[in-house]
C-alpha positions in Angstrom: 0.3 -0.1 0.4 3.1 2.5 0.0 3.6 2.1 -3.2 0.2 3.8 -4.4 0.4 6.3 -2.1 4.3 7.7 -3.2 3.1 7.6 -6.7 -0.6 9.8 -6.0 1.8 12.1 -3.3 4.4 12.2 -6.2 2.7 13.4 -8.6 0.1 15.6 -6.7 2.9 17.2 -5.4 5.0 17.5 -9.0 1.9 19.0 -10.7 1.3 21.4 -7.4 4.9 22.9 -7.8 5.3 23.0 -11.8 1.3 25.5 -11.6 2.5 27.4 -8.1 6.0 27.8 -8.7 6.5 31.6 -7.9 2.5 31.8 -7.5 0.7 32.6 -4.3 -1.6 28.8 -3.1 -4.2 29.7 -3.5 -6.0 28.2 -0.1 -8.1 31.1 0.7 -10.6 29.9 -2.3 -12.1 27.3 -0.2 -13.8 28.4 2.9 -14.4 25.6 5.0 -18.3 26.1 6.8 -21.2 24.8 7.6 -22.6 24.6 3.7 -19.3 22.9 2.8 -19.4 20.3 5.7 -22.9 19.1 4.4 -22.0 19.2 1.6 -18.6 16.8 2.3 -20.9 14.9 4.7 -23.2 13.9 1.5 -20.3 13.0 -0.6 -19.1 10.3 1.9 -22.6 9.2 1.9 -22.5 8.8 -1.7 -19.7 6.4 -0.8 -21.6 4.7 1.4 -24.2 4.5 -0.9 -21.8 2.6 -3.4 -19.9 0.0 -1.1 -24.0 -0.9 0.3 -25.0 -1.1 -3.4 -21.9 -3.6 -3.9 -22.5 -5.7 -0.5 -26.1 -6.4 -1.9 -25.5 -7.4 -4.5 -22.8 -10.0 -3.7 -25.3 -11.2 -1.3 -28.1 -11.3 -3.9 -25.5 -13.4 -6.0 -24.4 -15.9 -3.6 -27.9 -16.5 -3.4 -27.7 -15.8 0.5 -25.0 -18.0 1.2 -23.4 -14.7 2.6 -24.3 -13.2 5.2 -24.4 -9.0 5.4 -21.1 -8.9 7.7 -19.3 -11.7 5.7 -20.5 -9.2 2.5 -18.8 -6.6 3.9 -16.0 -8.1 4.8 -15.2 -9.2 1.5 -15.9 -6.2 -0.1 -13.5 -3.8 2.1 -10.7 -6.9 1.1 -11.9 -6.4 -3.1 -11.4 -3.1 -2.5 -8.2 -2.7 -0.8 -7.0 -5.0 -3.4 -8.4 -3.1 -6.0 -6.5 0.1 -4.6 -2.9 -2.3 -4.4 -3.4 -3.3 -8.2 -2.5 -1.8 -11.9 -6.3 -1.0 -12.9 -6.0 -3.4 -15.4 -5.7 -5.9 -13.2 -7.8 -4.7 -10.4 -9.5 -6.9 -7.2 -11.4 -9.5 -9.2 -8.4 -13.4 -9.1 -8.1 -12.6 -5.2 -11.5 -11.9 -4.8 -12.2 -15.3 -5.7 -10.7 -16.2 -2.6 -12.3 -14.0 0.2 -15.1 -15.7 -1.0 -14.3 -18.8 -1.0 -12.9 -18.2 2.2 -16.4 -17.4 3.8 -17.7 -20.6 3.5 -18.4 -20.9 -0.7 -16.9 -23.1 -2.4 -13.8 -22.1 -5.2 -15.9 -23.1 -8.3 -19.1 -21.4 -6.9 -17.0 -18.6 -5.5 -14.9 -18.1 -9.2 -19.1 -18.1 -10.8 -20.2 -15.2 -8.1 -16.8 -13.3 -8.9 -17.5 -13.4 -13.1 -20.7 -12.6 -12.4 -19.7 -9.0 -10.5 -17.5 -8.7 -13.7 -20.3 -9.3 -15.8 -22.2 -6.3 -13.9 -19.7 -4.4 -13.5 -18.9 -3.7 -17.5 -22.4 -4.3 -18.5 -22.8 -0.8 -16.5 -19.6 0.9 -18.9 -20.8 -0.9 -21.6 -24.7 0.5 -21.9 -24.0 3.3 -20.5 -21.9 5.4 -22.5 -22.4 4.6 -25.7 -25.7 6.7 -24.0 -24.1 9.6 -23.7 -23.5 10.0 -26.7 -27.3 10.1 -27.0 -27.9 12.8 -24.2 -24.9 15.0 -24.6 -23.0 16.5 -26.7 -19.7 14.6 -27.6 -17.9 18.2 -28.2 -19.2 18.5 -24.8 -17.5 16.0 -23.5 -14.4 16.0 -25.0 -13.0 19.2 -25.7 -12.0 21.5 -22.7 -10.2 23.9 -22.8 -6.7 23.5 -24.1 -7.6 20.3 -25.7 -8.4 21.7 -29.6 -7.6 18.5 -31.3 -11.4 18.1 -32.2 -13.1 14.7 -32.2 -10.9 12.2 -33.4 -7.9 10.4 -32.0 -5.5 13.1 -32.1 -7.8 13.8 -28.4 -5.9 12.7 -25.6 -9.4 12.0 -23.9 -11.3 10.3 -26.4 -8.5 8.0 -27.3 -7.9 6.8 -23.6 -11.4 7.1 -23.6 -12.1 4.3 -26.5 -9.2 2.2 -25.2 -11.4 2.1 -22.1 -14.1 1.1 -23.7 -12.4 -1.4 -26.4 -10.7 -3.5 -22.9 -14.4 -3.6 -21.4 -16.2 -4.6 -24.7 -13.5 -7.6 -24.8 -13.6 -8.3 -21.4 -17.8 -8.7 -21.1 -17.9 -10.5 -24.5 -15.4 -13.0 -22.4 -17.0 -13.0 -19.4 -20.5 -13.4 -20.9 -19.5 -15.9 -23.4 -17.9 -17.9 -20.7 -20.2 -17.6 -17.6 -23.6 -17.9 -20.2 -22.6 -20.0 -23.4 -19.5 -22.2 -22.6 -18.3 -22.4 -19.5 -16.5 -25.7 -19.8 -14.1 -23.5 -22.2 -13.7 -22.3 -18.7 -13.0 -25.3 -17.4 -10.0 -26.2 -20.3 -8.4 -23.0 -19.4 -8.1 -24.5 -16.1 -6.9 -27.7 -16.5 -4.4 -27.0 -19.1 -2.8 -24.4 -16.7 -2.4 -27.4 -14.1 -0.7 -29.3 -16.7 2.2 -26.7 -15.6 5.0 -29.7 -13.5 5.1 -27.5 -10.6 1.0 -27.2 -10.5 -0.2 -30.8 -11.3 -0.1 -31.8 -7.5 -3.5 -29.9 -7.5 -4.7 -30.9 -10.7 -7.8 -33.0 -8.9 -8.7 -29.7 -7.0 -8.5 -28.0 -10.1 -10.6 -30.1 -12.2 -13.2 -30.3 -9.1 -13.0 -26.2 -9.1 -13.6 -26.0 -12.9 -16.9 -28.7 -12.6 -17.9 -26.6 -9.9 -17.9 -23.5 -12.4 -19.8 -25.5 -15.4 -22.6 -26.5 -12.8 -22.6 -22.6 -10.8 -22.7 -21.0 -14.5 -25.2 -23.0 -15.7 -26.7 -22.1 -12.1 -26.6 -18.8 -12.7 -27.8 -19.0 -16.6 -31.2 -20.3 -15.7 -31.7 -17.6 -12.8 -35.0 -15.3 -13.7 -35.0 -12.1 -15.0 -35.8 -10.4 -11.3 -32.7 -12.2 -10.0 -30.5 -10.4 -12.9 -32.7 -7.6 -12.5 -32.0 -6.7 -8.9 -28.0 -8.0 -9.2 -28.1 -4.8 -12.0 -30.0 -2.2 -9.9 -27.8 -3.2 -7.2 -24.4 -2.2 -9.2 -26.3 0.5 -11.1 -26.8 2.5 -7.8 -23.2 1.1 -6.6 -21.1 3.0 -9.8 -24.3 6.2 -10.0 -23.4 6.9 -7.0 -19.9 7.2 -7.1 -19.9 9.3 -9.4 -22.0 12.2 -7.8 -19.0 11.6 -5.1 -17.7 14.5 -7.1 -20.9 16.5 -7.8 -21.4 17.0 -4.1 -17.0 17.4 -3.8 -18.0 20.2 -6.2 -20.9 22.0 -4.5 -18.8 22.3 -1.7 -16.5 24.5 -2.2 -17.7 26.4 -5.5 -20.8 27.1 -7.1 -20.3 24.9 -10.3 -22.0 26.5 -13.4 -21.7 24.1 -16.1 -24.1 20.8 -16.3 -24.0 18.4 -13.4 -24.8 15.6 -15.4 -22.2 16.5 -18.0 -19.5 16.6 -14.4 -21.6 13.2 -13.8 -20.9 11.9 -17.2 -17.2 13.4 -18.0 -16.6 11.1 -14.6 -18.0 8.2 -16.2 -15.9 8.7 -18.9 -12.8 9.0 -16.2 -13.2 5.3 -14.9 -13.1 4.1 -17.9 -9.8 6.2 -19.1 -7.9 5.3 -15.9 -8.5 1.5 -16.9 -4.7 1.6 -19.0 -3.5 3.3 -16.2 -0.6 1.0 -15.2 0.1 1.7 -11.9 -1.4 0.2 -8.3 -5.3 1.7 -7.9 -4.8 4.3 -11.6 -2.5 6.2 -8.6 -0.9 9.6 -10.2 -3.0 8.6 -13.6 -6.3 9.5 -11.7 -4.6 12.7 -10.1 -3.7 13.6 -13.6 -7.1 13.1 -15.3 -9.1 14.6 -12.8 -7.6 18.0 -12.7 -7.1 18.3 -16.5 -10.3 17.0 -17.5 -12.4 18.1 -15.5 -10.8 21.1 -14.7 -13.2 23.7 -16.6 -15.8 22.6 -14.5 -13.5 24.6 -11.4 -12.7 28.6 -10.8 -9.5 28.9 -13.2 -7.0 29.1 -10.7 -3.5 28.1 -10.6 -3.1 24.7 -8.3 -7.3 24.3 -7.4 -7.6 21.5 -9.8 -4.5 19.9 -8.3 -6.3 20.2 -5.1 -9.2 19.2 -5.6 -7.8 16.0 -7.0 -6.1 15.0 -4.1 -9.5 15.6 -2.0 -11.4 12.8 -4.2 -8.4 10.6 -3.4 -8.9 11.6 0.6 -12.5 10.5 0.1 -13.0 8.0 -2.5 -9.1 6.0 -2.6 -7.4 6.0 0.3 -9.6 4.7 2.9 -9.9 1.5 1.4 -6.1 1.9 1.9 -6.3 2.0 5.9 -9.5 -0.2 5.7 -7.7 -3.3 4.4 -4.5 -2.6 5.8 -6.3 -3.4 9.0 -9.0 -6.1 8.1 -6.5 -7.9 6.4 -3.7 -9.0 9.1 -6.3 -10.1 11.0 -8.4 -11.7 8.2 -5.3 -13.2 7.1 -4.7 -14.8 10.8 -8.2 -15.9 11.0 -8.5 -17.9 7.8 -5.0 -18.9 7.5 -3.6 -20.1 10.8 -0.3 -17.8 12.1 
């Protein structure tokens, strides 16, 4: 967890220095009042809604085999893992272990985690094209200082298209493996466990593969109501996360542009962050935030970087510290000393 903190703070420090070198630091524009505290509380409330949506979803997907405490623990550990791994990797792999150690078979755990990934990616797959219908693409991608228009020379459009393409391909893969041909996943697992240093676990791997196949069939046969509830939990979770920045901006200054456009920019920003190779998108996230959302803030040197840092304090760093507290105790309880 030290690496993403160092990377993120280093980038924020460098960008502040570059923008404020020889100038007065504009801390006077950030005035903490009762109004500010109220809207920062709303921002925290949105983060709580976001986590609650995840907790409800994994409980639904487990068929209520997980209780609320187990579901909370899994999500916090999952978020911690996502925070310390590159965005393109995420916490999905270890999430299977987290679910398994709460008493769910490894095959069913894999199917549950695949289903959560499918629902997450489905949200982006549906919402990104919808933004082009609801919002003028020029307003979405052309910001102050970006004069290249809507083509691949536009850096924001470039990263968004790459991120969306990766999500689209990943969703196709997950959908095919989860709903059409789970046998493919089983064969892939068995192929991996042909490696010499993994062969002694091949019997367990074959059972896990069989469990994935049976649980995939079970998920495929779930009624529409089951998937609707799981997707609604996903929808509210991600949507609440994006409204965090809206609440933050209201807390500190008047937003003259559309709040829905600000929401849309954040959704696109998270798609861009998928291409970041750093843990939890640290560094890259702060840069994209300050550049891509900069025209929603007062044009004062350094204010965008300060807001990017506050945003990460609300949406990123808490998971590092919660994980740091929970992980050692969880490992001791589940694996022994």
